[in-house]
VOGU-3710 file (C-alpha; in Angstrom, 3 decimals, decimal comma):
1> mtdsndqiva> -5,223/96,356/152,289  -2,078/94,317/151,214  -0,731/91,782/153,542  3,060/92,330/154,803  4,058/88,740/153,724  1,740/89,095/149,918  4,261/91,258/149,097  7,581/89,531/150,298  6,932/86,898/148,148  5,413/88,892/145,331
11> snpfatrftr> 8,780/90,573/145,153  11,241/87,866/145,725  14,858/90,203/145,120  16,245/86,822/143,243  13,567/87,347/140,349  14,827/88,041/137,338  13,723/91,857/137,136  16,258/93,043/140,175  19,295/90,159/139,262  19,464/90,637/135,011
21> pgalryhfap> 22,595/92,641/133,865  21,516/97,066/133,447  19,771/95,445/137,251  22,653/94,029/139,253  25,695/96,304/139,484  28,832/94,441/138,463  31,557/95,182/141,537  34,547/95,851/140,034  38,068/94,953/142,620  39,792/97,467/144,533
31> evgcdrlldr> 43,089/97,808/141,510  40,017/97,766/138,314  37,686/100,928/137,209  35,170/100,800/134,464  38,037/104,059/133,805  40,773/101,675/133,321  38,489/99,186/131,541  37,693/101,387/128,792  41,388/103,155/129,087  42,766/99,399/127,510
41> laaegwrgai> 40,074/99,402/125,102  40,600/102,400/123,941  44,413/101,666/123,766  43,753/98,963/121,881  41,841/100,396/118,952  38,477/99,872/120,767  38,827/96,285/120,020  38,560/94,372/123,082  37,494/90,733/125,441  36,160/90,161/128,517
51> vgphgsgktt> 36,690/86,513/129,398  35,769/84,808/132,456  33,376/81,127/132,423  29,956/81,163/132,952  28,362/82,882/135,138  31,021/84,838/136,652  29,037/88,343/135,435  30,531/88,570/131,763  27,443/90,273/130,078  26,610/92,587/134,008
61> llstlelela> 29,667/94,335/133,620  29,319/94,436/129,179  26,111/96,972/130,318  28,217/98,189/132,926  31,000/99,618/129,728  28,397/100,208/127,364  26,257/102,350/129,436  30,075/104,232/129,707  31,404/104,075/126,159  28,210/106,728/125,081
71> argrvshrvt> 29,519/109,109/127,791  32,908/109,320/125,645  31,358/109,606/123,013  30,660/105,892/121,468  27,690/104,688/120,246  27,732/100,739/121,257  25,017/97,861/118,521  24,788/94,532/120,770  24,201/91,270/119,566  23,157/88,636/121,838
81> lhagqhqlpy> 24,423/85,505/120,564  23,079/82,232/122,112  24,570/78,081/121,695  23,958/76,772/118,414  24,303/80,585/117,068  27,403/80,236/114,908  26,336/83,021/112,186  25,599/86,419/113,082  21,992/87,352/112,786  21,954/89,277/108,985
91> nathraadpr> 21,273/92,289/109,746  23,664/92,862/113,049  26,560/94,125/110,507  24,988/96,062/107,602  24,361/99,262/109,788  25,610/102,861/108,563  29,588/103,462/108,363  29,961/105,237/111,344  33,608/105,263/113,150  31,890/106,087/116,826
101> lvlvidgyeq> 30,619/102,651/116,675  32,049/99,665/119,345  30,234/96,666/118,574  28,914/94,735/121,431  29,132/90,825/121,431  28,200/88,827/123,904  28,638/84,805/123,114  30,958/85,429/120,778  32,262/82,035/120,894  29,641/80,954/119,716
111> lgvwprwrls> 30,910/81,875/115,881  32,670/79,995/113,759  36,375/80,756/113,356  35,392/81,643/109,424  32,540/83,867/110,489  35,175/85,379/113,355  37,579/86,336/110,518  35,357/88,247/108,410  33,526/89,630/111,147  36,915/90,991/111,862
121> rqvqakgwgl> 37,896/92,496/108,409  34,133/94,537/107,849  34,792/95,972/111,812  38,943/97,016/110,497  36,859/97,904/106,857  33,990/100,096/108,351  36,410/101,990/111,354  34,615/100,616/114,303  35,787/99,157/117,530  33,928/95,703/118,809
131> lvtchsplgl> 33,813/94,079/122,384  32,972/90,929/122,793  32,286/88,458/125,590  33,851/84,870/125,454  34,934/81,904/127,872  38,821/81,997/126,492  40,686/84,366/124,206  39,753/84,056/120,760  42,278/86,364/118,796  41,181/90,166/120,664
141> pvihhtttdp> 42,774/92,161/123,087  41,577/90,483/126,948  41,128/93,544/128,451  38,971/92,110/131,754  38,978/88,825/133,548  35,731/88,231/135,355  36,421/86,165/138,919  33,939/85,029/141,185  34,939/83,900/145,056  32,018/83,337/148,170
151> elavilvrel> 32,361/86,456/149,486  31,724/88,580/146,915  28,722/86,584/146,189  27,458/87,264/149,682  28,019/90,727/148,784  25,888/90,547/145,993  23,145/88,931/148,132  23,549/91,559/150,867  22,061/94,702/148,174  19,590/92,050/147,139
161> lggygefisd> 18,188/91,363/150,479  17,470/94,995/151,467  15,871/94,818/154,640  14,222/90,879/154,352  17,901/89,010/155,119  15,829/86,892/157,803  15,272/84,634/155,475  18,752/83,930/153,077  21,340/84,086/155,724  25,720/84,462/154,277
171> ddvrrafaeq> 26,197/80,286/154,911  23,032/79,867/153,043  25,117/81,973/149,621  28,274/80,530/150,387  26,669/76,632/150,048  24,313/77,380/147,575  28,339/78,840/145,628  29,636/75,814/146,980  27,066/73,968/144,883  27,091/75,364/141,597
181> egdmretlft> 30,370/75,592/141,859  31,200/79,712/141,229  28,400/79,830/139,254  27,107/83,301/140,338  23,918/83,172/137,726  22,961/79,805/138,940  24,354/80,552/142,366  21,484/83,571/142,263  17,946/81,000/140,851  18,864/78,521/143,319
191> lydiyelrsr> 18,522/81,270/146,865  15,525/82,123/144,875  13,935/79,119/145,012  15,334/78,913/148,729  14,007/82,036/149,417  10,543/81,339/147,984  10,056/78,467/150,340  11,290/80,187/153,075  9,171/83,433/152,477  5,969/81,273/152,210
201> atkpr> 6,531/79,113/154,517  5,745/82,427/157,073  2,600/83,311/155,564  -0,403/83,501/157,447  -2,759/80,385/156,243
//
């Protein structure tokens, strides 16, 4: 029989499988919603940018919007760019000329000026949409600015903790959020370590 403390330690609610984009839902402000953002994107010819700092939920929002794009009859294809990756992968734009396609690029700022220009020409020629994330506006219409605040962090953590809130307090969350300067991703990484230490401390020796 498995000890309950073993189960708690084995299922740290801040583990990547619980906090990765798609697993963790995006929290919209009351005046903003998924439908409204997609309406903005559609009004811009399915070309737009989600702008915000590191760890502010851009990728999480992308995952939410991609699901809703499908509901609107669009086909999405995501490309994720990492630091130092200044060109799109070779096969990123070698696809059928399907006008329903929305090319989704996470980390658009990694591309240089000329790759972005070439991509813009390709997308226009093929009749595709283009939805990107970036840290500052880069020529595409901005459909949303992502932001974070301590109380949003508290809400997210309460959802993740479920019935095991005794290991992490709201003050722990606010303190971690301040230490990580508002980066929600790094805040959750910090809380993972705290949760791990405290939950293991309760395990019988």
